[in-house]
N, CA and C atoms as an extended XYZ file, in Angstrom:
249
Properties=species:S:1:pos:R:3:atomname:S:1:resname:S:1:resid:I:1 pbc="F F F"
N        21.482      192.978       88.260 N   MET     1
C        23.016      192.615       87.492 CA  MET     1
C        22.987      191.466       88.007 C   MET     1
N        23.255      190.058       87.247 N   GLN     2
C        23.969      188.490       86.768 CA  GLN     2
C        24.855      188.185       86.890 C   GLN     2
N        25.152      188.223       88.413 N   TYR     3
C        26.838      187.921       89.128 CA  TYR     3
C        27.128      186.695       87.485 C   TYR     3
N        28.359      185.994       87.097 N   LYS     4
C        28.867      185.340       85.634 CA  LYS     4
C        29.798      185.165       86.573 C   LYS     4
N        30.658      185.636       86.848 N   PHE     5
C        32.186      185.040       86.542 CA  PHE     5
C        32.461      184.633       88.350 C   PHE     5
N        31.206      186.317       89.479 N   SER     6
C        32.335      185.745       90.620 CA  SER     6
C        31.752      184.414       91.699 C   SER     6
N        32.012      183.909       92.037 N   PRO     7
C        31.414      182.220       93.148 CA  PRO     7
C        30.561      182.796       93.581 C   PRO     7
N        29.440      182.298       94.080 N   ASN     8
C        28.318      182.334       95.284 CA  ASN     8
C        29.050      181.940       96.316 C   ASN     8
N        30.165      183.106       97.182 N   ARG     9
C        30.668      182.579       98.961 CA  ARG     9
C        30.327      183.639       99.543 C   ARG     9
N        30.649      182.749      100.617 N   ASN    10
C        30.278      183.780      101.466 CA  ASN    10
C        30.858      184.978      102.029 C   ASN    10
N        30.596      185.887      101.740 N   TYR    11
C        32.003      187.471      101.312 CA  TYR    11
C        32.422      187.945      102.999 C   TYR    11
N        31.137      187.616      103.641 N   GLN    12
C        30.466      188.762      105.097 CA  GLN    12
C        31.566      188.740      106.118 C   GLN    12
N        33.114      187.971      106.168 N   ASP    13
C        35.047      188.577      106.956 CA  ASP    13
C        35.762      189.619      106.177 C   ASP    13
N        34.616      189.762      105.048 N   LEU    14
C        35.748      190.263      104.199 CA  LEU    14
C        34.766      192.409      104.009 C   LEU    14
N        34.259      191.735      104.135 N   ALA    15
C        33.367      192.605      104.392 CA  ALA    15
C        32.593      193.108      105.505 C   ALA    15
N        32.570      192.958      106.521 N   ALA    16
C        32.239      193.836      107.585 CA  ALA    16
C        32.889      193.616      108.774 C   ALA    16
N        34.615      193.860      108.333 N   GLY    17
C        35.080      194.509      108.963 CA  GLY    17
C        35.624      193.538      109.734 C   GLY    17
N        35.158      192.295      109.288 N   ARG    18
C        36.808      190.529      110.186 CA  ARG    18
C        38.153      190.964      110.529 C   ARG    18
N        37.837      191.597      108.900 N   VAL    19
C        40.074      191.116      107.992 CA  VAL    19
C        40.608      192.761      107.398 C   VAL    19
N        39.584      193.961      107.536 N   ILE    20
C        40.199      194.866      106.880 CA  ILE    20
C        39.398      195.923      107.202 C   ILE    20
N        39.235      196.843      108.031 N   TYR    21
C        39.008      197.924      108.927 CA  TYR    21
C        38.318      199.355      107.564 C   TYR    21
N        37.879      199.725      107.476 N   GLY    22
C        37.426      200.221      107.011 CA  GLY    22
C        37.804      202.212      107.568 C   GLY    22
N        37.221      203.487      106.681 N   SER    23
C        37.330      204.469      107.889 CA  SER    23
C        35.593      203.944      107.849 C   SER    23
N        35.349      204.975      109.807 N   ALA    24
C        34.911      205.836      109.878 CA  ALA    24
C        33.669      206.185      109.092 C   ALA    24
N        32.119      206.147      109.234 N   GLY    25
C        30.952      206.127      108.650 CA  GLY    25
C        31.456      206.780      107.346 C   GLY    25
N        32.131      206.043      106.571 N   MET    26
C        32.484      205.320      104.663 CA  MET    26
C        32.079      204.175      104.821 C   MET    26
N        31.062      203.193      103.123 N   PRO    27
C        31.222      202.210      103.368 CA  PRO    27
C        31.693      201.289      102.604 C   PRO    27
N        32.359      200.496      102.978 N   ASN    28
C        32.601      200.919      101.861 CA  ASN    28
C        32.252      199.817      100.573 C   ASN    28
N        33.573      199.278       99.991 N   PHE    29
C        32.146      199.018       97.946 CA  PHE    29
C        32.954      197.392       98.305 C   PHE    29
N        31.331      197.029       98.139 N   PRO    30
C        30.393      195.444       98.103 CA  PRO    30
C        31.873      194.420       97.979 C   PRO    30
N        32.020      193.431       98.306 N   VAL    31
C        32.878      192.680       98.052 CA  VAL    31
C        32.233      191.395       97.071 C   VAL    31
N        31.704      191.063       96.816 N   ARG    32
C        31.527      190.026       95.360 CA  ARG    32
C        31.089      191.152       94.396 C   ARG    32
N        30.708      192.726       94.513 N   LEU    33
C        31.117      193.027       92.736 CA  LEU    33
C        32.085      193.719       92.631 C   LEU    33
N        33.280      193.239       93.438 N   ALA    34
C        34.449      193.919       93.661 CA  ALA    34
C        34.738      193.008       92.147 C   ALA    34
N        34.861      191.820       93.081 N   GLN    35
C        35.151      191.178       92.143 CA  GLN    35
C        34.241      190.343       91.192 C   GLN    35
N        33.730      191.125       91.333 N   GLU    36
C        33.251      190.043       89.786 CA  GLU    36
C        33.481      190.806       88.935 C   GLU    36
N        33.389      192.834       89.058 N   ILE    37
C        34.002      193.646       88.101 CA  ILE    37
C        35.383      193.452       86.879 C   ILE    37
N        36.171      192.493       88.457 N   PHE    38
C        37.436      191.867       88.532 CA  PHE    38
C        37.756      190.780       87.164 C   PHE    38
N        36.547      190.344       87.380 N   CYS    39
C        36.719      188.537       86.946 CA  CYS    39
C        37.088      189.195       85.464 C   CYS    39
N        35.222      189.811       85.113 N   ARG    40
C        34.924      190.199       84.376 CA  ARG    40
C        35.949      191.023       83.205 C   ARG    40
N        36.401      191.425       83.384 N   CYS    41
C        37.733      192.364       83.245 CA  CYS    41
C        38.789      191.798       81.946 C   CYS    41
N        39.124      190.301       83.237 N   LEU    42
C        39.534      189.289       82.951 CA  LEU    42
C        39.982      189.151       81.508 C   LEU    42
N        37.950      188.985       81.578 N   GLU    43
C        37.933      187.905       80.070 CA  GLU    43
C        38.334      188.897       78.998 C   GLU    43
N        38.083      189.659       79.059 N   TYR    44
C        38.723      191.351       78.034 CA  TYR    44
C        40.044      190.509       77.175 C   TYR    44
N        40.814      190.196       79.205 N   LEU    45
C        41.982      190.776       78.377 CA  LEU    45
C        43.327      189.060       77.304 C   LEU    45
N        43.792      189.874       76.440 N   PRO    46
C        43.860      188.152       76.228 CA  PRO    46
C        45.895      187.761       76.933 C   PRO    46
N        46.164      188.195       77.266 N   GLN    47
C        47.489      188.165       78.239 CA  GLN    47
C        46.625      188.223       79.547 C   GLN    47
N        46.788      188.018       80.692 N   LYS    48
C        46.620      187.435       82.308 CA  LYS    48
C        47.857      187.651       83.308 C   LYS    48
N        49.218      187.791       82.707 N   ASP    49
C        50.017      188.018       83.204 CA  ASP    49
C        51.185      188.600       83.782 C   ASP    49
N        50.796      189.673       83.257 N   SER    50
C        51.402      191.237       83.565 CA  SER    50
C        50.022      191.910       83.872 C   SER    50
N        49.397      192.118       84.864 N   LEU    51
C        47.887      192.857       85.193 CA  LEU    51
C        48.886      194.426       86.264 C   LEU    51
N        48.651      195.232       85.935 N   VAL    52
C        48.566      196.144       86.124 CA  VAL    52
C        46.811      197.251       86.866 C   VAL    52
N        46.827      197.144       88.771 N   VAL    53
C        45.381      197.401       88.964 CA  VAL    53
C        45.443      198.308       89.708 C   VAL    53
N        44.792      199.187       89.216 N   TYR    54
C        45.039      200.535       90.231 CA  TYR    54
C        43.326      200.872       91.231 C   TYR    54
N        43.793      201.735       91.996 N   ASP    55
C        42.231      202.002       93.182 CA  ASP    55
C        41.509      202.604       92.964 C   ASP    55
N        41.175      203.125       92.134 N   PRO    56
C        40.130      203.995       91.731 CA  PRO    56
C        39.642      205.287       92.730 C   PRO    56
N        38.746      204.932       93.705 N   LEU    57
C        38.029      205.355       94.714 CA  LEU    57
C        39.570      206.127       95.436 C   LEU    57
N        40.268      205.934       95.740 N   CYS    58
C        41.563      207.028       96.122 CA  CYS    58
C        40.790      207.157       97.540 C   CYS    58
N        40.914      206.208       97.675 N   GLY    59
C        40.746      206.111       99.694 CA  GLY    59
C        41.551      205.541      100.212 C   GLY    59
N        41.275      204.777      100.915 N   SER    60
C        41.986      203.366      101.844 CA  SER    60
C        42.899      202.117      101.143 C   SER    60
N        42.435      202.579      100.143 N   GLY    61
C        42.939      200.700       99.201 CA  GLY    61
C        42.359      199.502       99.330 C   GLY    61
N        41.045      200.191      100.324 N   TYR    62
C        40.044      198.934      100.701 CA  TYR    62
C        39.819      197.733       99.276 C   TYR    62
N        39.399      198.670       98.543 N   LEU    63
C        38.394      198.005       97.163 CA  LEU    63
C        39.979      197.049       96.620 C   LEU    63
N        41.420      197.948       96.414 N   LEU    64
C        42.303      196.486       95.944 CA  LEU    64
C        42.951      195.756       96.995 C   LEU    64
N        42.904      195.977       97.780 N   THR    65
C        43.347      194.851       99.462 CA  THR    65
C        42.763      194.032       98.706 C   THR    65
N        40.749      194.070       98.868 N   VAL    66
C        40.568      193.057       98.829 CA  VAL    66
C        39.929      191.746       97.654 C   VAL    66
N        40.510      193.061       96.955 N   LEU    67
C        40.855      191.707       95.177 CA  LEU    67
C        42.085      191.012       95.758 C   LEU    67
N        43.119      191.658       96.490 N   GLY    68
C        44.333      191.015       96.235 CA  GLY    68
C        43.762      189.471       97.438 C   GLY    68
N        43.183      189.921       98.193 N   PHE    69
C        42.803      188.502       98.936 CA  PHE    69
C        42.366      187.191       98.376 C   PHE    69
N        41.191      188.279       97.009 N   LEU    70
C        40.467      186.880       96.499 CA  LEU    70
C        41.423      186.447       96.102 C   LEU    70
N        42.495      187.346       94.391 N   ASN    71
C        42.581      186.738       93.600 CA  ASN    71
C        45.086      186.549       94.137 C   ASN    71
N        44.945      186.285       94.790 N   PRO    72
C        46.867      186.543       95.247 CA  PRO    72
C        47.311      186.058       94.475 C   PRO    72
N        46.603      184.972       93.190 N   GLU    73
C        47.757      184.434       92.109 CA  GLU    73
C        48.400      185.625       90.776 C   GLU    73
N        47.031      186.668       90.928 N   LEU    74
C        46.639      188.051       90.252 CA  LEU    74
C        48.060      189.437       90.534 C   LEU    74
N        47.105      189.524       91.148 N   ILE    75
C        47.864      190.168       92.430 CA  ILE    75
C        48.789      190.744       93.405 C   ILE    75
N        49.462      191.013       93.495 N   ARG    76
C        50.477      192.175       94.316 CA  ARG    76
C        50.190      192.800       94.557 C   ARG    76
N        50.081      193.353       96.401 N   LEU    77
C        49.935      194.509       97.064 CA  LEU    77
C        50.937      195.212       97.093 C   LEU    77
N        51.446      196.791       96.865 N   PHE    78
C        52.252      196.755       96.959 CA  PHE    78
C        50.865      198.666       97.253 C   PHE    78
N        51.906      199.536       97.980 N   ARG    79
C        51.830      200.676       98.281 CA  ARG    79
C        53.041      201.203       98.489 C   ARG    79
N        52.355      203.067       97.192 N   TRP    80
C        53.738      204.046       97.389 CA  TRP    80
C        53.163      204.418       98.192 C   TRP    80
N        54.407      205.233       99.367 N   PHE    81
C        53.768      206.596       99.766 CA  PHE    81
C        54.532      207.878       98.983 C   PHE    81
N        53.355      208.988       99.454 N   ARG    82
C        53.476      210.233       98.927 CA  ARG    82
C        54.155      211.461       99.544 C   ARG    82
N        54.857      211.462       99.701 N   TYR    83
C        55.941      212.911      101.212 CA  TYR    83
C        54.991      214.352      100.445 C   TYR    83
């Protein structure tokens, strides 16, 4: 796959557990790929100022947290607890 929207930079700090710790024994979603998918989706949206983003992986919230760090002007992170 050719990356068209995600800048070619070092995502090591977000991917290697320096900023976010994933679950033990569980691989994290590739950071640059997550950013690429998010940016590609943005290209199709006519209005980019009121987004709702769900983390579809049903785990620790790693994917959404990474996208929040990379796109703070577009994504505000909230967490709902269900008891």
